N, C-alpha and C positions, 0 to 999 in steps of 0.2 A: 359126822360134821365136827369141825373144830369149833372151839369157843368163839373165836373171832367171826367165823361164818354165821354162827347162831346169832350173835349180837348184830351183825350186819343185816341178817334177814328179819330180825325183830325191828330194826330201824327202818326197813323198807316196808313193814307192815305185812310181811309174808307169814311170819310166826307171831303168835300172841304170847307176850311175856306174862309169867306168873309172878306177882309181887312177892318179895321175900328178901332174903339175904343177897349178897353180891353175886352169887353164882347165877348165870343165865339159865332160868328154867322157863319152859314153854308149856302151853296147854296141850293136852293130848289131842284135842280136836284139831287144832291148827297143825300139829305135827302130822297127824294122820292124813289131813288134806294135802299137805306138801309131799308126803311119801307116795301117795297115789299118783300125783303128777310126775314125780321123779321117776317112778317105775314106767309110766307111759312114755316119757320123752327119752328114756334110756340114757346111754352114755352120751355126753356132750362135752364141748370144750368147757373147762371149769369156769372161765370168765363169762360164758354165755348162759350158764345154768340158771342163775338168779333171774336174768331177764326172761328166759323161757318160762320159768315157774310163775313169775309175775303175770306174764301175758296169758298163760293158761288159766290162772285163777281169776283174772279179770274177765276172760271170755266166759267162764263158768258162771260168774256172778251176773254178768249181763244176760246170759241165757236164762238163768233162774228168775231174774227180775222180769224178763219178758214173759216167761211162762206164768208167773204169778199174776202179772197184769192181765194176760189173756184169760186166766181162770176167773178173774174178778169182773171181766167185761160182760155186759149184758147188751151192748149196742152192736149186734151183729146184723149184717145185711145178707139176705139170701139171694143167690143168683141161680137161675136155671141155665140149662145148656145153651139156649138161644142167647141169653144175656151174656154169657161168657164168650161166645163167638163174636158178638158185637164189641166187647171190651178188648179182645185180643186181635181184632182186625187192624192191620196197619193203616 
């Protein structure tokens, strides 16, 4: 990645900047997260790459928050087979 790309991705919140001197340095965790997504999406139009990474990271964040909320939930309702048939009936 070029320095302008790194700075842009920091500005968009995709990479986490490490405070220090003027050189753009990023956290290893945020870089690893982005590299995984980049490998998954493969080659793409350079102008669309940032948008696709942002979308993928937001999707993962939403999924993780939903899984965390589900893990903390104790308010479950149990349905039997007959109940499900009634719920699914048009």
